[in-house]
C-alpha positions in Angstrom: -30.4 -0.5 12.1 -27.0 0.7 13.4 -25.1 3.8 12.0 -22.6 1.4 10.3 -25.3 -0.5 8.6 -27.0 2.7 7.4 -23.7 4.1 6.0 -22.7 0.8 4.4 -26.0 0.3 2.6 -26.0 3.9 1.5 -22.4 4.0 0.2 -22.4 0.5 -1.4 -25.9 1.1 -2.8 -24.8 4.4 -4.4 -21.7 2.9 -6.0 -23.8 0.0 -7.4 -26.3 2.4 -8.8 -23.4 4.3 -10.4 -22.0 1.2 -12.0 -25.4 0.2 -13.4 -26.0 3.7 -14.7 -22.7 3.7 -16.5 -23.5 0.3 -18.1 -26.8 1.6 -19.4 -25.1 4.7 -20.8 -22.1 2.9 -22.3 -23.8 -0.3 -23.7 -22.0 -1.9 -26.5 -23.7 -2.0 -30.0 -20.8 -3.6 -32.0 -18.3 -6.4 -31.4 -15.6 -3.7 -31.5 -17.2 -1.9 -28.6 -17.8 -5.2 -26.8 -14.2 -6.5 -27.1 -12.1 -3.3 -27.1 -14.5 -0.4 -26.3 -14.2 0.8 -29.9 -10.5 1.7 -29.4 -11.3 5.3 -28.5 -10.5 5.6 -24.8 -8.2 8.4 -23.6 -4.8 7.2 -22.4 -5.2 8.7 -18.9 -8.7 7.2 -18.5 -7.5 3.9 -19.8 -4.6 4.0 -17.3 -7.1 4.4 -14.5 -9.3 1.6 -15.9 -6.2 -0.6 -16.2 -5.2 0.1 -12.6 -8.7 -0.9 -11.4 -8.5 -4.0 -13.7 -5.1 -4.8 -12.2 -5.9 -4.2 -8.5 -8.1 -7.1 -7.7 -9.6 -8.3 -4.4 -6.2 -9.9 -3.8 -4.5 -6.5 -4.0 -7.1 -4.6 -2.0 -8.2 -7.2 0.6 -5.6 -9.9 0.7 -2.2 -8.4 0.0 -2.2 -6.3 3.2 -3.4 -9.3 5.1 -0.5 -11.3 3.8 1.9 -8.4 4.7 0.3 -8.2 8.2 1.0 -11.8 9.0 4.1 -12.5 6.9 6.0 -9.2 7.2 9.0 -8.7 5.0 8.3 -12.1 3.3 5.1 -10.9 1.7 7.1 -8.3 -0.2 7.1 -10.9 -3.0 3.6 -9.8 -3.8 4.5 -6.1 -4.0 7.6 -6.8 -6.1 6.1 -9.5 -8.3 2.9 -7.8 -9.2 4.5 -4.4 -9.7 7.5 -5.7 -11.6 5.2 -7.8 -13.7 3.3 -4.8 -14.8 6.6 -3.1 -15.9 7.6 -6.2 -17.8 4.2 -6.3 -19.5 4.3 -2.6 -20.4 7.9 -2.7 -21.8 8.3 -6.1 -23.4 4.9 -7.3 -24.5 2.1 -4.7 -24.8 3.6 -2.4 -27.5 4.5 -5.3 -29.7 1.2 -7.1 -29.3 -0.6 -3.8 -30.0 1.6 -3.4 -33.2 0.8 -6.9 -34.2 -2.9 -5.9 -34.1 -4.5 -8.9 -32.5 -6.4 -8.0 -29.4 -6.8 -11.4 -27.8 -3.9 -13.6 -26.7 -5.1 -16.7 -28.4 -5.6 -14.8 -31.7 -2.0 -13.6 -31.5 -0.7 -17.1 -30.7 -2.9 -18.6 -33.5 -1.6 -16.2 -36.1 2.0 -16.0 -35.0 2.3 -19.7 -34.8 0.1 -20.2 -38.0 -1.9 -22.9 -36.2 -5.5 -23.3 -35.1 -4.3 -26.0 -32.7 -2.0 -23.4 -31.0 -4.9 -21.0 -30.7 -7.1 -23.7 -29.1 -4.3 -24.7 -26.6 -4.0 -21.0 -25.7 -7.7 -20.7 -25.1 -7.6 -23.6 -22.7 -4.6 -22.1 -20.8 -6.3 -18.7 -20.7 -9.5 -20.1 -19.3 -7.7 -22.2 -16.7 -5.7 -19.2 -15.5 -8.6 -16.7 -15.7 -11.2 -18.8 -13.9 -8.7 -19.6 -11.1 -8.1 -15.8 -10.8 -11.9 -15.1 -10.7 -12.4 -17.4 -7.7 -10.3 -15.0 -5.6 -12.5 -12.1 -6.6 -15.7 -14.0 -5.8 -14.4 -14.8 -2.3 -13.6 -11.2 -1.8 -17.2 -10.2 -2.7 -18.6 -12.9 -0.4 -16.4 -11.9 2.6 -17.3 -8.2 2.3 -21.1 -8.8 1.9 -21.3 -11.4 4.6 -19.7 -9.2 7.3 -21.0 -5.7 6.5 -24.3 -6.2 4.9 -24.9 -9.1 7.3 -26.2 -11.4 4.6 -25.1 -15.0 4.1 -21.9 -15.4 2.0 -23.9 -17.1 -0.8 -26.4 -14.2 -1.0 -23.5 -11.7 -1.2 -22.0 -13.7 -4.0 -25.3 -13.7 -5.9 -25.6 -9.9 -5.6 -22.1 -9.5 -6.9 -22.7 -11.8 -9.8 -25.8 -9.9 -10.6 -24.0 -6.5 -10.7 -21.2 -7.8 -12.8 -23.7 -9.5 -15.2 -25.6 -6.2 -15.7 -22.6 -4.0 -16.7 -20.4 -6.6 -18.3 -23.0 -8.4 -20.5 -24.7 -5.1 -21.4 -21.6 -2.9 -22.0 -18.8 -5.3 -22.8 -15.4 -3.7 -22.7 -17.0 -0.3 -23.3 -19.2 -0.5 -20.2 -16.5 -2.2 -18.2 -13.9 0.5 -19.0 -16.0 3.4 -17.8 -17.2 1.4 -14.8 -13.6 0.6 -13.9 -12.7 4.3 -13.9 -15.4 4.9 -11.3 -14.3 1.8 -9.4 -10.7 3.0 -9.3 -11.8 6.3 -7.7 -13.8 4.4 -5.1 -11.2 1.8 -4.3 -8.2 4.2 -4.0 -10.2 6.6 -1.7 -11.3 3.5 0.3 -7.7 2.3 0.7 -5.9 5.6 1.4 -8.5 7.5 3.6 -8.5 4.9 6.5 -4.7 4.5 6.1 -4.3 8.3 6.7 -6.5 8.2 9.8 -4.6 5.1 11.2 -1.2 6.5 10.4 -2.1 9.7 12.3 -3.3 7.7 15.3 -0.2 5.5 15.5 2.6 7.8 14.3 1.2 11.4 14.1 2.1 11.4 10.4 -0.8 11.6 7.9 1.2 10.0 5.1 1.1 6.2 5.6 4.2 5.5 3.6 6.2 7.8 5.9 4.4 6.8 9.0 5.5 3.2 8.4 9.1 4.2 8.9 8.3 6.9 11.5 8.1 7.0 15.3 5.4 5.2 17.3 3.0 7.5 19.2 1.0 6.3 22.3 -1.5 8.5 24.0 -0.6 11.4 21.7 3.1 11.4 22.9 6.2 10.1 21.2 7.6 6.9 22.7 11.1 7.1 21.2 10.5 3.8 19.4 9.8 3.4 15.7 6.5 1.8 14.6 8.3 -1.2 13.2 10.4 -1.7 16.3 7.2 -1.6 18.4 5.6 -4.2 16.1 8.6 -6.4 16.3 8.5 -6.2 20.1 4.8 -7.1 20.3 4.9 -10.1 18.0 8.2 -11.6 19.3 6.9 -11.3 22.9 4.2 -13.7 21.9 6.4 -16.2 20.1 5.8 -15.0 16.5 8.6 -14.4 14.0 10.1 -10.9 14.0 8.0 -8.9 11.5 10.8 -7.1 9.7 13.0 -10.2 9.0 10.3 -12.8 8.4 10.6 -14.7 5.1 8.2 -17.0 3.3 10.2 -20.3 3.1 13.7 -20.1 1.8 15.4 -17.3 -0.1 15.2 -19.4 -3.2 11.4 -19.8 -2.7 11.0 -16.0 -2.3 13.0 -15.4 -5.5 11.1 -18.0 -7.5 7.8 -16.8 -6.0 8.5 -13.2 -7.1 9.6 -14.3 -10.6 6.4 -16.4 -10.9 4.2 -13.5 -10.0 6.1 -11.2 -12.4 5.9 -13.3 -15.5 2.4 -14.6 -14.7 1.3 -11.0 -14.4 2.7 -10.2 -17.8 0.9 -13.2 -19.3 -2.6 -12.5 -17.9 -4.9 -11.6 -20.8 -7.4 -9.3 -19.1 -4.8 -6.6 -18.8 -3.1 -7.1 -22.2 -6.5 -6.5 -23.9 -6.6 -3.0 -22.3 -3.8 -1.8 -24.6 -6.2 -2.1 -27.6 -8.8 0.2 -26.1 -6.8 3.4 -27.0 -6.4 4.8 -30.5 -2.7 4.4 -31.2 0.4 2.4 -30.2 1.8 5.7 -28.7 -1.3 6.0 -26.6 -0.8 2.4 -25.3 2.6 3.4 -24.0 1.2 6.5 -22.3 -1.6 4.5 -20.9 0.8 2.0 -19.4 2.7 4.8 -17.7 -0.4 6.3 -16.2 -1.6 2.9 -15.0 1.7 2.4 -13.1 1.2 5.8 -11.3 -2.3 4.9 -10.3 -1.2 1.4 -9.2 1.6 2.8 -7.1 -0.7 4.9 -5.0 -2.2 1.7 -3.5 0.9 -0.5 -3.6 3.1 1.9 -1.7 0.4 2.2 0.9 -0.2 -1.5 1.4 2.9 -2.2 3.6 1.8 0.5 6.0 -1.8 -0.8 6.1 -0.5 -4.4 6.8 1.9 -3.4 9.5 -0.6 -1.1 11.3 -3.4 -3.6 11.0 -1.2 -6.3 12.7 -0.2 -3.9 15.5 -3.8 -2.8 16.1 -5.0 -6.4 16.2 -2.3 -7.6 18.6 -2.7 -4.7 21.0 -6.5 -5.1 21.0 -6.1 -8.7 22.3 -2.9 -8.3 24.3 -3.8 -5.5 26.7 -1.1 -5.9 29.3 2.3 -7.6 30.1 2.7 -11.1 28.6 2.0 -13.9 31.1 0.0 -11.8 33.6 -3.6 -12.5 34.3 -4.6 -9.0 33.3 -2.5 -9.1 30.2 -5.0 -10.8 28.0 -8.4 -9.4 26.9 -11.4 -11.0 28.7 -13.5 -12.7 26.1 -16.7 -11.2 27.5 -15.2 -7.8 27.0 -14.3 -8.3 23.4 -15.2 -5.3 21.2 -18.2 -5.3 18.8 -16.1 -5.7 15.7 -14.7 -9.0 17.1 -18.2 -10.3 17.7 -19.3 -9.4 14.2 -16.4 -11.1 12.5 -17.0 -14.2 14.7 -20.5 -14.4 13.2 -18.9 -14.8 9.7 -16.8 -17.7 10.8 -13.6 -15.9 9.6 -12.6 -15.2 13.2 -12.8 -18.0 15.8 -12.0 -18.3 19.5 -11.7 -21.4 21.7 -11.2 -21.1 25.4 -8.8 -24.0 25.9 -7.9 -23.4 29.5 -11.3 -22.1 30.7 -10.1 -18.8 32.2 -12.4 -16.6 30.1 -9.4 -14.7 28.6 -8.0 -14.7 25.1 -4.5 -16.2 24.8 -3.2 -15.3 21.3 0.3 -16.6 20.8 2.4 -18.9 18.5 2.1 -22.3 20.1 4.0 -23.8 17.1 7.2 -22.1 18.6 8.6 -24.8 20.9 10.6 -22.3 23.0 7.6 -20.0 23.6 5.1 -22.9 24.0 7.1 -24.1 27.0 7.0 -20.7 28.5 3.3 -20.3 27.8 2.6 -23.6 29.6 4.1 -22.1 32.8 1.6 -19.3 32.5 -1.2 -21.9 32.5 -2.0 -21.5 28.8 -3.0 -24.6 26.9 -2.6 -23.4 23.3 -3.3 -20.5 21.0 -7.0 -19.7 21.5 -7.4 -17.6 18.4 -7.9 -20.7 16.3 -8.7 -18.8 13.2 -7.8 -15.3 12.0 -8.5 -15.2 8.3 -6.0 -13.0 6.6 -8.7 -11.7 4.3 -10.4 -9.8 7.1 -7.5 -7.5 8.0 -8.1 -4.6 5.6 -11.9 -4.7 6.1 -11.6 -5.0 9.9 -8.8 -2.5 10.3 -10.9 0.7 10.5 -13.2 -0.9 13.0 -10.3 -2.1 15.1 -8.8 1.4 15.1 -12.2 2.9 16.1 -12.7 5.0 13.0 -16.0 6.6 12.0 -18.8 4.4 10.4 -18.5 6.3 7.1 -14.9 5.3 6.8 -15.7 1.6 7.4 -18.5 1.9 4.8 -16.1 3.4 2.3 -13.7 0.5 2.8 -16.4 -2.0 2.1 -17.3 -0.2 -1.1 -13.7 -0.2 -2.1 -13.2 -3.9 -1.5 -16.3 -4.6 -3.6 -15.1 -2.2 -6.4 -11.7 -4.0 -6.5 -13.3 -7.4 -6.7 -15.9 -6.4 -9.3 -13.5 -4.5 -11.5 -11.1 -7.4 -11.9 -13.8 -10.0 -12.1 -15.4 -8.1 -15.0 -12.1 -7.9 -16.9 -11.3 -11.6 -16.4 -14.8 -12.6 -17.5 -14.5 -10.5 -20.6 -11.2 -12.2 -21.4 -12.9 -15.6 -21.0 -15.9 -14.5 -23.1 -13.8 -13.2 -25.9 -11.7 -16.4 -25.9 -14.8 -18.5 -26.4 -16.9 -16.3 -28.8 -14.0 -14.6 -30.8 -11.2 -17.2 -30.7 -13.1 -20.5 -30.6 -16.4 -19.7 -32.3 -15.4 -17.2 -34.9 -11.7 -18.2 -35.2 -12.1 -21.9 -35.4 -15.7 -23.3 -35.5 -17.8 -20.7 -37.4 -15.4 -18.3 -39.3 -18.4 -16.8 -41.3 -20.5 -15.9 -38.3 -22.2 -12.5 -38.6 -21.2 -9.6 -36.2 -24.6 -9.6 -34.7 -24.5 -13.3 -33.9 -20.9 -13.0 -32.6 -22.0 -10.2 -30.3 -24.8 -12.4 -29.0 -22.4 -15.3 -28.5 -20.0 -13.1 -26.6 -22.8 -12.1 -24.2 -24.0 -15.7 -23.8 -20.3 -16.8 -23.1 -20.1 -14.0 -20.5 -23.2 -15.2 -18.8 -21.9 -18.8 -18.7 -18.5 -17.6 -17.4 -20.3 -15.6 -14.6 -22.3 -18.7 -13.6 -19.2 -20.9 -13.6 -17.3 -18.3 -11.5 -20.2 -18.0 -9.1 -20.3 -21.8 -8.6 -16.5 -21.9 -7.9 -16.9 -18.9 -5.6 -19.4 -20.9 -3.5 -16.7 -23.6 -3.2 -13.5 -21.6 -2.9 -10.2 -23.5 -2.6 -8.9 -21.1 0.0 -7.5 -17.7 0.7 -8.0 -15.2 -2.1 -4.4 -14.1 -2.6 -3.3 -17.7 -2.5 -5.8 -18.7 -5.2 -4.7 -15.7 -7.3 -1.0 -16.7 -6.9 -1.8 -20.1 -8.4 -3.6 -18.3 -11.3 -0.5 -16.3 -12.0 1.6 -19.5 -11.9 -0.7 -21.0 -14.6 -0.3 -17.9 -16.8 3.4 -17.9 -16.2 3.9 -21.5 -17.2 1.8 -21.4 -20.3 1.0 -18.0 -21.8 4.0 -15.8 -21.0 6.7 -18.0 -22.7 4.5 -18.3 -25.9 4.2 -14.6 -26.1 7.8 -13.9 -25.5 9.0 -16.4 -28.0 6.4 -15.3 -30.4 7.8 -11.7 -30.3 11.6 -12.3 -29.8 12.3 -15.7 -31.3 11.4 -15.9 -35.0 12.7 -19.5 -35.4 10.2 -21.0 -32.8 7.5 -22.8 -34.8 4.0 -24.0 -34.0 5.0 -27.5 -32.9 7.5 -26.0 -30.4 5.0 -23.5 -29.1 2.2 -26.1 -28.5 4.6 -28.6 -26.9 6.0 -25.8 -24.6 2.5 -24.6 -23.5 1.3 -28.1 -22.8 4.5 -29.1 -21.0 4.6 -25.9 -18.9 1.0 -25.9 -17.6 1.0 -29.7 -17.1 4.1 -29.6 -14.9 2.7 -26.7 -12.9 -0.8 -28.3 -12.4 0.7 -31.6 -11.4 2.9 -30.0 -8.8 0.1 -27.8 -7.4 -2.4 -30.7 -7.1 0.2 -33.0 -5.6 0.4 -30.6 -2.7 -3.3 -29.7 -2.6 -3.6 -30.9 1.0 -1.5 -27.9 2.1 -3.1 -25.2 -0.1 -6.6 -26.3 -1.0 -8.4 -26.6 2.3 -12.0 -25.5 1.9 -13.3 -23.0 4.4 -10.0 -22.4 6.1 -7.4 -19.6 5.8 -4.6 -19.9 3.3 -1.6 -21.7 4.9 1.7 -19.9 4.3 5.0 -21.8 4.4 6.4 -22.2 7.9 9.6 -23.9 9.0 9.1 -27.7 8.7 6.3 -27.4 6.2 6.7 -28.5 2.6 9.6 -30.9 3.3 8.8 -32.7 0.0 8.8 -29.5 -2.1 11.2 -29.5 -5.0 14.2 -27.4 -3.8 11.9 -25.9 -1.2 9.7 -24.2 -3.8 6.1 -23.8 -2.7 3.2 -24.7 -5.1 2.2 -21.1 -5.5 5.7 -20.2 -6.7 6.1 -23.1 -9.1 4.8 -21.2 -12.1 8.4 -19.9 -12.8 9.7 -23.5 -13.0 6.8 -24.4 -15.3 7.8 -21.4 -17.5 11.4 -22.6 -17.7 10.1 -26.0 -18.8 7.9 -24.3 -21.4 10.9 -22.3 -22.8 13.2 -25.3 -22.9 10.7 -27.6 -24.5 9.5 -25.0 -27.1 13.1 -24.2 -28.2 14.3 -27.8 -28.3 11.3 -29.0 -30.3 11.6 -26.1 -32.7 15.2 -27.0 -33.3 14.4 -30.5 -34.5 11.3 -29.7 -36.5 10.7 -27.5 -39.6 11.3 -23.8 -39.2 8.4 -21.3 -39.5 7.5 -20.1 -43.0 9.5 -17.1 -44.3 6.5 -14.7 -44.2 6.0 -15.5 -40.5 9.7 -14.8 -39.7 9.4 -11.5 -41.6 6.2 -10.7 -39.7 8.0 -11.2 -36.3 10.9 -8.9 -37.4 8.4 -6.2 -38.6 6.7 -6.3 -35.2 9.9 -5.8 -33.3 11.5 -3.1 -35.5 10.0 0.4 -35.0 8.5 2.0 -38.2 11.1 4.2 -39.9 14.1 2.5 -38.3 17.2 2.9 -40.5 15.6 5.6 -42.6 18.3 8.2 -41.7 21.1 5.9 -42.8 19.3 4.2 -45.7 19.4 0.8 -44.1 
């Protein structure tokens, strides 16, 4: 057994033992503990748990991979997810907490005085959440298959088992305390390697500053910035300039960012976290602390992505472009390269039979003609899965085995923490909203708790099955999940809080119209985005010629949300208004207690 394997088994095993120990200690005994951890979590601790819940495998594993290969264009993920959290914290969470209903379908059912609205919300919630869980499952499988050297399926089974133990046993109480531990693991795993790599490439230990700093080679300053060096390396090989690259059109980038923002604000697994603290005031403090904890990773991600891309390119391109000695000999490829090849996530094909690795953009007509004069016959790195970049980066940079093992534990912590939160949201939708709220209103607390645990088990099995058959790249899958939440749940929540005249008929029509339009658009283009076993395909020039206004399927949630808003408002205008007591309830939720007391109004 190698040093890396020893460290990986040791670090991952220790974190798993910690999670299981917490679950046993914090097991839930009541439905209140199962759904909202008894409402007694400290705001700082809840902020840390919220950050872990928020930062999924897409944030930890996939986002930096997107940034690595899409440069400036991938800033849509940073802006969308961070901006969405601010939107949630300011416009939704305090009002939902004041309303007092801890699940999204329960709020929608009561606010729109309709069991039908509640059921539609449950369906929308499950569609968005289960799509989101797929990305987490792929992250678990990728990490296990490479570093513990077990088949992808076996890794997935292990991850499912760990989640099942602490989520089914502890519910929200167990998940909360486990997520606090997972946050510590994942943030250390993300920042420690980034510090090492930033020191190697720029001499600056702070990655955020190193990204904009000078490039260092052989311990000496080159007089060139890190980003200028990266631009030089990628453009020499026919790729787009890193710092000006965009994802599709400017309109697509804007709509993509908006879709991620409002989808983020509509995802139920984070909303429910604001009910785990004692008071509304604590919910606000909790939101602020969560933003601080999230920012530690999100401000580091651009540096991780840029440095990972530079390290990868310079590993393969070892000399001047177009020279025989310029490309790495395949037989001399490093050990990390061989190990990732075994997973199938990195593939090489010697197209011209020279035994060297030609890695360039053969889709660039200008450079392809130049490459042909070198004797190259196409890009030979036929697959570089974006999801491997964060996990492979420490190995590419030659960091110690314990750092690599820490990154593996962090990736698993990110995937497990978000998966648990999503599965609890699905479980509570089934047991609390459907079973207790609609089918069996008089069910006992004991039976409801048992139903919640059974629903959790079924959700884990469903997520595992979909994880075995993933529709593509983790962050891409997650982006679609955000689009589904954006087009269905977010408008219903916003109108429920800020538009007292919107009735149940309008809300139901809006949710159905929004999610239907989005699903139809996504599946119409599934040939581009749902390719089993291949990396996620990002928009390139010439792709998506039949997209509506050039908007990619992953960005279409914002258009679906607009359809939802328009349909809900128009239908509400031509149907009976909500009852007076519902309109007064909406006003009471929006107006702070004691407002007008000083003036007598």
